[in-house]
C-alpha positions in Angstrom: -11.0 15.6 32.6 -12.5 18.9 33.4 -13.1 21.6 30.7 -10.2 23.8 31.8 -7.7 20.9 31.7 -9.0 19.9 28.3 -8.7 23.5 27.1 -5.1 23.7 28.3 -4.3 20.5 26.5 -5.8 21.7 23.3 -3.8 25.0 23.5 -0.6 23.0 24.2 -1.4 20.7 21.2 -1.9 23.8 19.0 1.4 25.3 20.0 3.2 22.0 19.4 1.6 21.6 15.9 2.6 25.2 15.1 6.2 24.5 16.2 6.4 21.3 14.2 4.8 22.7 11.0 8.2 23.9 9.9 11.0 21.3 10.0 14.3 23.2 10.5 16.3 19.9 10.5 15.4 19.3 6.9 16.8 22.6 5.8 20.0 22.1 7.9 20.6 18.6 6.4 20.0 20.1 2.9 22.7 22.8 3.5 25.1 20.1 4.7 24.5 17.9 1.7 25.0 20.7 -0.8 28.1 21.9 1.0 29.6 18.4 1.0 28.9 17.9 -2.8 30.4 21.2 -3.7 33.4 20.6 -1.4 33.9 17.2 -3.2 33.7 18.7 -6.7 35.9 21.7 -5.8 38.3 19.4 -3.9 38.7 17.3 -7.0 39.4 20.3 -9.2 41.9 21.6 -6.7 43.6 18.3 -6.4 44.0 18.2 -10.2 45.5 21.7 -10.2 48.1 20.6 -7.6 48.8 17.3 -9.5 49.4 19.0 -12.9 51.6 21.9 -11.9 55.2 22.0 -10.9 54.5 24.9 -8.6 51.1 25.2 -6.9 49.3 28.1 -8.4 47.5 30.6 -6.2 44.2 29.5 -7.6 44.9 26.0 -6.2 45.5 27.4 -2.7 42.4 29.5 -2.9 40.4 26.4 -4.0 41.9 24.4 -1.1 40.8 27.1 1.3 37.2 27.2 -0.1 37.0 23.4 -0.1 38.0 23.2 3.6 35.6 26.1 4.4 32.7 24.2 2.6 33.6 21.0 4.4 33.7 22.7 7.8 30.4 24.5 7.1 28.8 21.2 6.0 29.9 19.5 9.3 28.6 22.3 11.4 25.2 22.2 9.6 25.1 18.4 9.9 25.7 18.5 13.7 23.2 21.3 14.1 20.7 19.4 12.1 21.1 16.3 14.3 20.5 18.4 17.4 17.4 20.0 16.0 16.1 16.7 14.8 16.4 15.2 18.3 14.4 18.1 19.7 11.8 17.8 16.9 11.4 14.1 17.7 10.8 14.8 21.4 8.2 17.4 20.5 6.6 15.0 18.1 6.3 12.3 20.8 4.8 14.9 23.1 2.3 15.8 20.5 1.3 12.2 19.9 0.8 11.7 23.7 -1.4 14.8 23.8 -3.5 13.5 21.0 -3.9 10.2 22.8 -4.9 11.9 26.0 -7.5 14.1 24.2 -8.9 11.1 22.4 -8.2 12.6 18.9 -6.8 9.3 17.5 -9.7 7.2 18.7 -12.4 7.4 15.9 -15.1 6.1 18.3 -14.6 9.0 20.6 -15.4 11.4 17.8 -18.7 9.9 17.0 -21.8 11.8 18.2 -23.5 10.3 21.3 
């Protein structure tokens, strides 16, 4: 490899490492998990309100709306997280290939000659 090609590969590697330094998929999956747990808890409380009353109180209908909203939000974040994760995995594989081409994972290539 000539010096210019190697410089371009190092720049591309630096950009990929910068992009992969923050994992957006982790945050999206955390939002989805918290939303599902809250929806489950609020859904149980709302179900109890519906079960115990002869007429459904307004609070129960409000709780049902919030529960459904949280569940939909959780599903949206989960799907978005899967999409972002797939992109992150592709970029990670590209980064590993760049490291192999540059010889960064070969300890003998890093020794002084």
